[in-house]
N, C-alpha and C positions, 0 to 999 in steps of 0.2 A: 047742742045746736043753737039754743037760745043764747047761751053765753057768747058764742062766737059771733052771732049776728049783732048782739048788743055791743061788743067790743069794736066790731067793724064799723058800726055807725058812730060810736063815741070817739073813735080815734081822731076824727076831724074836729070834735068839740073840746077835747081835753088835751092837755099837754103834760108830758112827764117832766116833773120839776127836779130832776137830778141829772148828773152827767153820765148815767148808765142807760143809754138809749137802746142797748141790745142785752137785756137781762137774760140769764140762763133760765129763770123761772118766769114764764110769760103771764101776762095779765089774764089771758083766757084760763090758764090753769088756776090762778088765784080765785077768779070769780066762780069757776066750776066747783072748787072745794068749798067756798063760802056758801053758795046756793045749796049744795048737797048737805053740808053740815047743818045749816039752818033749817032746811025743809024736812029732811029725813031723820036727822039725829036730834033736832030741837036744841042745838047748842047756839047760844045767842051772843056770847062774849068772844072776842077775837082770841083771847088767851085759851079758851076752851076749844075753839075751832082749830087752832094751831096744834094743840096737844092731841086732839083726835086725829088730825091729818098726819101728824108725825108718828103716832102709834099704829094707825091702821091703814093709811093710804100711801105710805112711803114707797111701797113696791110700784104703785101706779105713777107716783110723782117723785122720782129719784132725786131731782134737783130742788126739792123743797128746802127753802132756807131754814137755818136753825135759829 
């Protein structure tokens, strides 16, 4: 819920700087994985967070980019 509230408020302050304004993998999903991996799994590097998500959270996030 916190991630959704945060994204909802930030969408007016931030701009997506690419031509993909309708990504399959949402910003909310990315922030949820980031917060979960950092807080509960103590993974601090993006590479480690992505590896963890790819190995263990793929069922929950099937459109996780490779």
